[in-house]
N, C-alpha and C positions, 0 to 999 in steps of 0.2 A: 504494500500500500504506500502510495506517495505521501510524503510528509515533509514539511519544511519547518524548522525550528530556528527562529531568529533570536539573537541575544546581543547584549552590549550597549543598549540604549541607556539614556539617563538624562539628568539635568546638567546643563553646562552653560557657562557664561559666553557671551559673544566673543568670538576669536578663539574659542577653545576647540578641543579635538575629541573625537570618539572613534572607536573601531568596532564596527558591527560584524557579527559572524552569523552565518546561516548554514546549519547542518541539514543536508538533504538526504532523505532515504529514497534514493532514486537509482534504479539499476542502470548501469552504463552511464553514470553521472558525467564522465569525461566527454561524452559525445554531445552533450547538450550545451547550447548557448544559455548562460545563466544571467539573470538580470536582478537588479535591485530597483524597487519601486517605493514610492511613498504616497501617503494620503494625509493631507492636512484637514483639519475640521472644516466641513462645509465645502470641500473641494473634491474633485475626482482624483482617483489614483493616477499617478503619473510615473513614467519611466525616469529613473535617475541615471542608470548606467547599465551596460551589459558587457559580457566578456565571452568571446568565442572559445571553442574547445582548444584552439591553439594558443590562446592568450591575448589575442588582439582585443582592444577595448574601444568603447564608444561612450561618450558622456553627453548628458543634457547640457545645453549652454549655461544653465544656471549654476552648475556645479563644476564646470570645466576648470581645471587648474587648482581646485580645492579638494576634490574627492578622488580616491584611487580605488578601483575595483581589482580584486585578485582572486585566485582560486587555488585550492589544493585538491587535485583530483584523487590523491591517495586517501584523503580524509573526507571526501564528498562534501567539501565545505567551500563556501564563497564568502569573501570578506569585503567590507567597505570601510576604508580609512577616510575619515572626514576631518578636514582641517579648516581653520578660519571660519568656523560656524557662525551663522547669522540668524536673526530672528525668523527669517523666511524659511529656514531649514527645519523648523519645528513641524513634526509630523510623525505618524506611525510608519515605520519602514518594514518592508516585506521583500522576500526574495521569491523568485519563481523562474521558470524557463522563459525564454524569449525567442521569437515573438509570440508563439502560441503557449498559453498557460497549460501546465500539466498538474492535474490533481487539485485538491482544495488549497486555498490560501492558508498560511500559518497564522498564528496569533499576532505576529508582528512584534516589533520592539519600538517603544516610544522614545523619541528624541525631542527634548524640550530645551530651547535656547532662551535663556532669560537672565537679566541682570539683577 
């Protein structure tokens, strides 16, 4: 059964950093393009970044230069290093495959940026 478990969120001041992790119970994980998504209150879920099986990455313009997505195929895990966080980054963060979702969404991990 497909399952995504996100962790690493928290409360951080503007300019701070967090590293999110997502453990995926997904057979043949390494073959999938993996994405990080976020959903702020009252807004639709949006793509933050994705990483191809070979490691190539793509970022939303809003996070380019501040966030870094990476993966460890041996651990079935995808990461999101977030630096220079701003108020606009406050959201629940989720991982899933890209562009087509696989299985149910996880619980997500909350990132709150506040002074």
